[in-house]
Backbone as JSON Lines, residues from 0, in Angstrom:
{"i":0,"aa":"X","n":[-72.26,-28.15,87.25],"ca":[-71.24,-28.54,88.29],"c":[-70.36,-27.74,88.29]}
{"i":1,"aa":"X","n":[-69.34,-27.42,89.34],"ca":[-68.38,-26.53,89.51],"c":[-67.3,-27.08,88.92]}
{"i":2,"aa":"X","n":[-66.04,-26.48,88.27],"ca":[-64.74,-26.89,88.39],"c":[-63.91,-26.22,89.08]}
{"i":3,"aa":"X","n":[-62.92,-27.3,89.67],"ca":[-61.86,-26.25,90.66],"c":[-60.55,-26.36,90.12]}
{"i":4,"aa":"X","n":[-59.77,-25.12,90.49],"ca":[-58.3,-25.05,90.23],"c":[-57.51,-24.62,91.09]}
{"i":5,"aa":"X","n":[-56.77,-25.56,91.43],"ca":[-55.9,-25.3,92.92],"c":[-54.42,-24.63,92.65]}
{"i":6,"aa":"X","n":[-53.88,-23.62,93.28],"ca":[-52.74,-23.03,93.29],"c":[-51.84,-22.78,94.7]}
{"i":7,"aa":"X","n":[-50.84,-22.64,94.81],"ca":[-50.12,-22.04,96.13],"c":[-49.65,-23.12,96.79]}
{"i":8,"aa":"X","n":[-49.62,-24.22,96.41],"ca":[-48.22,-25.41,96.94],"c":[-47.02,-24.94,96.73]}
{"i":9,"aa":"X","n":[-46.2,-25.76,96.98],"ca":[-44.94,-25.53,96.86],"c":[-43.85,-26.08,98.07]}
{"i":10,"aa":"X","n":[-42.72,-25.32,98.16],"ca":[-41.54,-25.95,99.01],"c":[-41.42,-24.99,100.15]}
{"i":11,"aa":"X","n":[-41.42,-25.24,101.39],"ca":[-41.34,-24.35,102.54],"c":[-40.66,-25.15,103.84]}
{"i":12,"aa":"X","n":[-40.18,-24.34,104.48],"ca":[-39.14,-24.77,105.52],"c":[-39.95,-25.1,106.78]}
{"i":13,"aa":"X","n":[-39.79,-25.9,107.87],"ca":[-40.42,-25.96,108.91],"c":[-40.69,-24.95,109.54]}
{"i":14,"aa":"X","n":[-41.9,-24.43,109.9],"ca":[-42.19,-23.38,110.61],"c":[-42.79,-22.61,109.49]}
{"i":15,"aa":"X","n":[-42.93,-22.15,108.58],"ca":[-43.17,-21.33,107.43],"c":[-44.44,-21.74,106.96]}
{"i":16,"aa":"X","n":[-45.23,-20.5,106.44],"ca":[-46.87,-20.44,105.95],"c":[-46.66,-20.82,104.48]}
{"i":17,"aa":"X","n":[-47.82,-21.37,103.79],"ca":[-48.42,-21.19,102.58],"c":[-49.78,-20.95,102.71]}
{"i":18,"aa":"X","n":[-50.45,-19.94,101.34],"ca":[-51.67,-20.31,101.56],"c":[-52.15,-20.93,100.3]}
{"i":19,"aa":"X","n":[-53.19,-21.97,100.35],"ca":[-53.56,-22.75,99.31],"c":[-55.01,-21.92,98.65]}
{"i":20,"aa":"X","n":[-55.08,-22.04,97.56],"ca":[-56.26,-21.29,96.68],"c":[-57.15,-22.45,96.17]}
{"i":21,"aa":"X","n":[-58.28,-22.21,96.13],"ca":[-59.35,-23.19,95.16],"c":[-60.17,-22.5,94.42]}
{"i":22,"aa":"X","n":[-59.81,-21.95,93.12],"ca":[-60.9,-21.2,92.29],"c":[-61.85,-22.04,91.87]}
{"i":23,"aa":"X","n":[-63.25,-21.66,91.82],"ca":[-64.14,-22.45,91.12],"c":[-64.66,-21.64,89.84]}
{"i":24,"aa":"X","n":[-65.47,-22.33,89.38],"ca":[-66.01,-21.9,87.6],"c":[-67.67,-21.77,88.22]}
{"i":25,"aa":"X","n":[-68.13,-20.93,87.68],"ca":[-69.85,-21.09,87.63],"c":[-70.16,-20.23,88.91]}
{"i":26,"aa":"X","n":[-71.38,-20.17,89.01],"ca":[-72.48,-18.81,89.64],"c":[-72.8,-19.25,90.73]}
{"i":27,"aa":"X","n":[-72.54,-20.82,91.0],"ca":[-73.46,-21.41,92.34],"c":[-72.37,-21.69,93.38]}
{"i":28,"aa":"X","n":[-71.48,-21.05,93.31],"ca":[-70.09,-21.43,94.4],"c":[-70.57,-21.36,95.94]}
{"i":29,"aa":"X","n":[-71.52,-20.57,96.14],"ca":[-71.87,-20.27,97.57],"c":[-72.85,-21.3,98.03]}
{"i":30,"aa":"X","n":[-73.25,-22.04,97.07],"ca":[-73.99,-23.22,97.37],"c":[-73.17,-24.56,97.75]}
{"i":31,"aa":"X","n":[-72.53,-24.77,97.6],"ca":[-71.31,-25.63,97.88],"c":[-70.78,-25.57,99.13]}
{"i":32,"aa":"X","n":[-70.64,-26.83,99.82],"ca":[-69.59,-27.25,101.19],"c":[-68.55,-27.38,100.34]}
{"i":33,"aa":"X","n":[-67.05,-27.12,101.24],"ca":[-66.02,-27.01,100.42],"c":[-64.88,-27.81,101.62]}
{"i":34,"aa":"X","n":[-64.29,-28.8,100.74],"ca":[-63.44,-29.83,101.62],"c":[-61.76,-29.24,101.09]}
{"i":35,"aa":"X","n":[-60.71,-29.51,102.63],"ca":[-59.57,-29.76,101.9],"c":[-59.17,-31.12,102.44]}
{"i":36,"aa":"X","n":[-58.62,-32.27,101.5],"ca":[-57.89,-33.38,101.88],"c":[-56.41,-33.21,101.59]}
{"i":37,"aa":"X","n":[-55.82,-34.17,102.4],"ca":[-54.35,-34.41,101.99],"c":[-54.15,-35.85,101.94]}
{"i":38,"aa":"X","n":[-53.14,-36.25,101.23],"ca":[-52.46,-37.72,100.96],"c":[-51.17,-37.82,101.16]}
{"i":39,"aa":"X","n":[-50.19,-38.38,101.95],"ca":[-49.41,-38.51,102.22],"c":[-49.1,-39.84,101.12]}
{"i":40,"aa":"X","n":[-47.61,-40.33,100.97],"ca":[-47.34,-41.38,100.29],"c":[-47.37,-42.5,101.25]}
{"i":41,"aa":"X","n":[-47.84,-43.28,100.75],"ca":[-48.63,-44.67,101.68],"c":[-49.42,-44.86,102.89]}
{"i":42,"aa":"X","n":[-50.35,-43.59,102.53],"ca":[-50.8,-43.05,103.83],"c":[-52.56,-43.02,103.11]}
{"i":43,"aa":"X","n":[-53.7,-43.04,104.16],"ca":[-54.8,-42.75,103.35],"c":[-55.28,-41.37,103.22]}
{"i":44,"aa":"X","n":[-56.08,-41.23,102.34],"ca":[-56.29,-39.64,101.91],"c":[-56.91,-39.26,103.85]}
{"i":45,"aa":"X","n":[-57.05,-37.95,103.65],"ca":[-57.18,-37.58,105.24],"c":[-58.06,-36.03,105.19]}
{"i":46,"aa":"X","n":[-59.08,-35.93,105.43],"ca":[-59.93,-34.91,105.54],"c":[-58.79,-33.66,106.36]}
{"i":47,"aa":"X","n":[-58.39,-32.52,106.03],"ca":[-57.98,-31.66,106.57],"c":[-58.65,-30.8,107.52]}
{"i":48,"aa":"X","n":[-59.74,-29.84,106.75],"ca":[-60.69,-28.83,106.89],"c":[-61.83,-28.77,106.07]}
{"i":49,"aa":"X","n":[-62.93,-28.27,106.5],"ca":[-64.08,-27.93,105.71],"c":[-64.7,-26.69,105.89]}
{"i":50,"aa":"X","n":[-65.72,-26.33,105.11],"ca":[-66.43,-25.28,105.36],"c":[-67.59,-25.71,104.69]}
{"i":51,"aa":"X","n":[-68.91,-25.21,105.55],"ca":[-70.27,-25.47,104.94],"c":[-70.42,-24.44,104.1]}
{"i":52,"aa":"X","n":[-71.85,-24.36,103.06],"ca":[-72.08,-23.27,102.57],"c":[-72.13,-22.05,103.24]}
{"i":53,"aa":"X","n":[-72.99,-22.33,104.49],"ca":[-73.35,-21.56,105.32],"c":[-72.08,-20.69,106.25]}
{"i":54,"aa":"X","n":[-70.76,-21.43,106.2],"ca":[-69.67,-20.69,106.77],"c":[-69.22,-21.49,107.94]}
{"i":55,"aa":"X","n":[-69.69,-22.64,108.35],"ca":[-69.38,-23.11,109.63],"c":[-68.11,-24.17,109.0]}
{"i":56,"aa":"X","n":[-66.98,-23.91,110.02],"ca":[-65.68,-24.52,109.57],"c":[-65.71,-25.77,110.37]}
{"i":57,"aa":"X","n":[-64.43,-26.84,109.84],"ca":[-64.25,-27.7,110.59],"c":[-62.37,-27.77,110.44]}
{"i":58,"aa":"X","n":[-62.19,-28.42,111.37],"ca":[-60.4,-29.36,110.91],"c":[-59.92,-30.29,111.92]}
{"i":59,"aa":"X","n":[-59.1,-30.75,111.56],"ca":[-59.02,-32.14,112.19],"c":[-57.89,-31.67,113.22]}
{"i":60,"aa":"X","n":[-57.58,-32.65,114.25],"ca":[-56.92,-32.2,115.47],"c":[-55.55,-32.22,115.06]}
{"i":61,"aa":"X","n":[-54.93,-32.51,114.44],"ca":[-53.81,-32.38,114.14],"c":[-53.04,-30.88,113.34]}
{"i":62,"aa":"X","n":[-54.38,-30.28,112.96],"ca":[-54.0,-28.79,112.28],"c":[-54.42,-27.82,113.38]}
{"i":63,"aa":"X","n":[-55.16,-27.83,113.9],"ca":[-56.08,-26.92,114.64],"c":[-55.25,-26.15,115.52]}
{"i":64,"aa":"X","n":[-55.34,-24.84,115.38],"ca":[-54.69,-23.64,115.67],"c":[-53.22,-23.07,114.58]}
{"i":65,"aa":"X","n":[-53.14,-24.05,113.33],"ca":[-52.22,-23.97,112.92],"c":[-52.84,-23.78,111.03]}
{"i":66,"aa":"X","n":[-53.88,-24.53,110.79],"ca":[-54.45,-24.06,109.76],"c":[-55.7,-23.52,109.65]}
{"i":67,"aa":"X","n":[-56.32,-22.8,108.77],"ca":[-57.45,-21.86,108.79],"c":[-58.23,-22.13,107.7]}
{"i":68,"aa":"X","n":[-59.08,-22.66,107.15],"ca":[-60.06,-22.57,106.51],"c":[-60.65,-21.49,106.19]}
{"i":69,"aa":"X","n":[-61.28,-20.94,104.98],"ca":[-61.74,-19.63,104.74],"c":[-62.46,-19.79,103.21]}
{"i":70,"aa":"X","n":[-63.44,-19.28,102.64],"ca":[-63.94,-18.79,101.59],"c":[-64.54,-17.26,100.99]}
{"i":71,"aa":"X","n":[-64.37,-16.7,100.15],"ca":[-64.65,-15.61,99.58],"c":[-65.69,-15.82,98.55]}
{"i":72,"aa":"X","n":[-67.28,-15.98,98.61],"ca":[-68.29,-16.35,97.67],"c":[-68.04,-15.22,96.51]}
{"i":73,"aa":"X","n":[-67.79,-13.84,96.8],"ca":[-67.78,-13.38,95.91],"c":[-66.91,-13.6,94.97]}
{"i":74,"aa":"X","n":[-65.75,-14.13,95.44],"ca":[-64.74,-14.43,94.03],"c":[-64.64,-15.91,93.85]}
{"i":75,"aa":"X","n":[-65.51,-16.69,94.19],"ca":[-65.45,-17.91,94.07],"c":[-64.52,-18.72,94.34]}
{"i":76,"aa":"X","n":[-63.94,-18.49,95.35],"ca":[-62.76,-19.18,95.87],"c":[-62.77,-19.49,97.12]}
{"i":77,"aa":"X","n":[-62.13,-20.56,97.74],"ca":[-61.88,-20.89,99.05],"c":[-60.11,-21.19,99.16]}
{"i":78,"aa":"X","n":[-59.94,-20.98,100.49],"ca":[-58.41,-21.14,101.03],"c":[-58.4,-21.52,101.93]}
{"i":79,"aa":"X","n":[-57.08,-22.39,102.21],"ca":[-56.51,-22.66,103.29],"c":[-55.09,-22.19,103.53]}
{"i":80,"aa":"X","n":[-55.29,-21.6,104.67],"ca":[-54.28,-20.77,105.16],"c":[-53.31,-21.9,106.32]}
{"i":81,"aa":"X","n":[-52.3,-22.02,105.89],"ca":[-51.47,-23.02,106.63],"c":[-50.14,-22.14,107.39]}
{"i":82,"aa":"X","n":[-49.88,-22.41,108.69],"ca":[-49.04,-21.57,109.54],"c":[-48.17,-22.54,110.29]}
{"i":83,"aa":"X","n":[-47.1,-22.48,110.56],"ca":[-46.46,-23.11,111.75],"c":[-46.27,-24.77,110.67]}
{"i":84,"aa":"X","n":[-45.75,-24.78,109.74],"ca":[-45.57,-26.05,109.01],"c":[-44.77,-27.09,109.57]}
{"i":85,"aa":"X","n":[-45.13,-28.46,109.6],"ca":[-44.26,-29.37,110.07],"c":[-43.89,-30.23,108.6]}
{"i":86,"aa":"X","n":[-42.81,-31.04,108.67],"ca":[-42.41,-32.22,107.95],"c":[-43.7,-33.08,107.75]}
{"i":87,"aa":"X","n":[-44.61,-33.56,108.85],"ca":[-45.78,-34.35,108.72],"c":[-46.72,-33.64,107.95]}
{"i":88,"aa":"X","n":[-46.66,-32.43,107.67],"ca":[-47.66,-31.82,106.63],"c":[-47.38,-32.11,105.35]}
{"i":89,"aa":"X","n":[-46.68,-32.83,104.74],"ca":[-45.94,-33.0,103.52],"c":[-47.02,-33.8,102.81]}
{"i":90,"aa":"X","n":[-47.61,-33.37,101.3],"ca":[-48.77,-34.58,101.13],"c":[-49.26,-33.77,99.91]}
{"i":91,"aa":"X","n":[-49.96,-34.46,99.33],"ca":[-50.58,-33.29,98.19],"c":[-52.07,-33.29,98.83]}
{"i":92,"aa":"X","n":[-52.48,-31.87,98.43],"ca":[-53.65,-31.27,98.73],"c":[-54.48,-31.29,97.97]}
{"i":93,"aa":"X","n":[-55.6,-31.54,97.98],"ca":[-56.75,-31.89,97.38],"c":[-58.0,-30.92,97.6]}
{"i":94,"aa":"X","n":[-58.69,-29.88,97.07],"ca":[-59.79,-29.46,97.03],"c":[-60.97,-30.07,96.58]}
{"i":95,"aa":"X","n":[-62.16,-30.13,97.23],"ca":[-63.3,-30.69,96.83],"c":[-64.56,-29.97,96.94]}
{"i":96,"aa":"X","n":[-65.74,-29.89,96.29],"ca":[-66.94,-29.41,96.65],"c":[-67.88,-30.06,96.34]}
{"i":97,"aa":"X","n":[-68.69,-30.27,97.39],"ca":[-70.26,-30.98,97.32],"c":[-71.32,-30.11,97.44]}
{"i":98,"aa":"X","n":[-72.4,-30.11,96.62],"ca":[-73.74,-29.66,96.6],"c":[-74.81,-30.69,96.2]}
{"i":99,"aa":"X","n":[-75.45,-31.47,97.18],"ca":[-76.54,-32.62,96.67],"c":[-75.76,-33.67,95.89]}
{"i":100,"aa":"X","n":[-76.29,-33.82,94.57],"ca":[-75.71,-34.8,93.64],"c":[-74.35,-34.36,93.19]}
{"i":101,"aa":"X","n":[-73.59,-33.15,93.29],"ca":[-72.91,-32.84,92.37],"c":[-71.75,-32.87,93.45]}
{"i":102,"aa":"X","n":[-70.5,-33.32,92.92],"ca":[-69.11,-33.96,93.94],"c":[-67.97,-33.52,92.85]}
{"i":103,"aa":"X","n":[-67.11,-32.62,93.34],"ca":[-65.94,-32.65,92.12],"c":[-64.84,-32.29,92.95]}
{"i":104,"aa":"X","n":[-63.61,-32.49,92.15],"ca":[-62.29,-32.27,92.95],"c":[-61.34,-31.6,91.89]}
{"i":105,"aa":"X","n":[-60.51,-30.94,92.82],"ca":[-59.42,-30.41,92.12],"c":[-58.13,-31.24,91.34]}
{"i":106,"aa":"X","n":[-57.04,-30.83,90.84],"ca":[-56.33,-31.65,90.55],"c":[-55.09,-31.96,91.54]}
{"i":107,"aa":"X","n":[-55.28,-31.43,92.62],"ca":[-54.16,-31.71,93.69],"c":[-53.11,-30.61,93.73]}
{"i":108,"aa":"X","n":[-52.46,-30.3,94.83],"ca":[-51.22,-29.69,94.61],"c":[-50.44,-29.76,95.92]}
{"i":109,"aa":"X","n":[-48.76,-30.06,95.15],"ca":[-48.16,-31.03,95.9],"c":[-47.3,-29.75,97.55]}
{"i":110,"aa":"X","n":[-47.44,-29.78,98.68],"ca":[-46.59,-29.06,99.55],"c":[-45.9,-29.97,100.27]}
{"i":111,"aa":"X","n":[-44.4,-29.47,100.34],"ca":[-43.5,-30.09,100.72],"c":[-42.71,-29.25,102.06]}
{"i":112,"aa":"X","n":[-42.75,-29.88,103.18],"ca":[-42.08,-29.43,104.27],"c":[-40.89,-29.71,104.6]}
{"i":113,"aa":"X","n":[-39.65,-29.15,104.52],"ca":[-38.3,-29.4,104.72],"c":[-37.87,-29.47,106.24]}
{"i":114,"aa":"X","n":[-37.21,-30.39,106.56],"ca":[-36.53,-30.1,108.17],"c":[-35.42,-29.45,108.09]}
């Protein structure tokens, strides 16, 4: 089972950009589907974007056109490119990876967008 280490969160102004990274250990990263979730205070955890092991992307309507998920299997890393950030994007962002019975999560990284 892979282990995930996230980085790239922080404080940004409205309209700014951030790139979150999710670095995976092990040699089987290319077999995993990758997911980015977020959870704001008092709200349910929400799926933001995902990418299958074969490279098919998904993103929720509220971030389409602003967020892009990608992966670099040679570097065992997944990314979430976030542009045109809004205050409502403020949340803890989590990376997850799934492959059959394997299901692992990163520790989360805080993204705060100031008005």
